[in-house]
C-alpha positions as CSV (number, residue, x, y, z in Angstrom):
1,M,-10.1,-6.9,24.4
2,V,-8.2,-6.7,21.1
3,S,-4.9,-5.5,20.7
4,H,-3.6,-3.5,17.6
5,I,-0.2,-2.8,17.1
6,V,1.4,-1.6,14.2
7,L,5.3,-0.7,13.4
8,F,5.8,1.7,10.7
9,R,9.3,2.5,8.6
10,F,9.0,6.0,6.7
11,S,10.8,7.0,3.9
12,D,12.3,9.7,6.0
13,P,12.6,9.1,9.3
14,N,11.1,12.9,10.3
15,D,7.6,11.9,8.9
16,A,7.3,9.7,12.3
17,V,7.0,12.9,14.5
18,E,3.9,14.1,13.0
19,S,2.7,10.6,12.4
20,R,3.1,10.4,16.0
21,Q,0.8,13.4,16.6
22,R,-1.6,13.0,14.1
23,L,-2.4,9.3,16.0
24,L,-2.4,11.3,19.4
25,S,-5.4,13.3,18.4
26,L,-7.6,10.3,18.0
27,V,-7.4,9.1,21.9
28,G,-11.2,10.0,23.1
29,K,-12.4,10.7,19.9
30,I,-13.2,6.3,18.9
31,P,-16.1,4.7,20.1
32,G,-14.7,0.9,21.8
33,M,-11.1,2.0,21.9
34,Q,-10.1,1.8,25.3
35,T,-6.1,3.1,24.9
36,L,-4.0,4.3,22.4
37,E,-0.4,4.8,22.6
38,A,2.3,6.2,19.7
39,G,5.7,6.6,20.6
40,L,9.5,7.4,18.4
41,D,12.0,4.5,18.3
42,F,14.7,5.6,20.1
43,T,17.7,3.4,19.4
44,K,17.6,3.4,15.6
45,S,19.2,0.0,15.0
46,E,18.7,-1.1,11.8
47,R,15.9,-3.4,12.3
48,S,14.3,-0.8,14.7
49,A,10.8,0.9,13.3
50,H,10.3,4.8,13.3
51,L,6.9,4.4,14.7
52,G,4.7,2.3,17.1
53,L,1.6,2.1,17.7
54,I,-0.7,0.4,20.4
55,T,-4.6,0.1,20.9
56,R,-6.4,-1.7,22.7
57,H,-10.2,-2.0,21.6
58,D,-13.3,-3.5,23.6
59,S,-13.7,-6.3,20.9
60,R,-13.0,-7.4,17.5
61,A,-16.2,-5.1,16.2
62,A,-14.7,-2.2,17.8
63,L,-11.4,-2.6,16.1
64,D,-13.5,-3.1,12.9
65,A,-15.0,0.1,13.5
66,Y,-12.0,2.1,14.5
67,Q,-10.2,1.1,10.8
68,V,-13.2,2.7,9.3
69,H,-14.0,5.5,11.6
70,P,-13.5,8.9,9.7
71,L,-11.3,10.3,12.0
72,H,-8.7,6.9,11.6
73,V,-9.1,6.8,8.0
74,E,-7.9,10.6,7.7
75,V,-4.7,10.2,9.9
76,A,-4.0,6.4,8.2
77,T,-4.4,8.1,4.9
78,F,-1.8,10.5,5.9
79,I,0.6,8.2,7.0
80,R,-0.1,5.5,4.2
81,A,1.3,9.0,1.5
82,R,4.9,8.7,3.4
83,V,5.4,4.9,4.7
84,A,8.2,2.7,3.5
85,G,6.5,-0.5,5.3
86,S,4.6,-1.7,8.2
87,T,4.0,-4.4,10.2
88,A,0.3,-5.2,12.0
89,V,-0.4,-8.1,14.4
90,D,-4.0,-7.6,16.2
91,F,-4.9,-10.3,18.8
92,E,-7.6,-10.8,21.9
93,H,-6.5,-11.5,25.2
């Protein structure tokens, strides 16, 4: 199994709400993706991201397929146009 974790910061924190909804719309629609969680930060500290994403995939190949899947590309394009910065980590377990 592979986990994909991304933390997003937005210029306008309100964009995190719509981005979360769009990410959640992917649940059950991409082969090889076992789970998707997306949540909004509630601590609002200086070091906090606005939105966190965790997806789990069957394999590295499934993660690669997720990255180029048309539904994911559509959501990622929306987010990239609004995000001020992000950080990610992918790992196997």
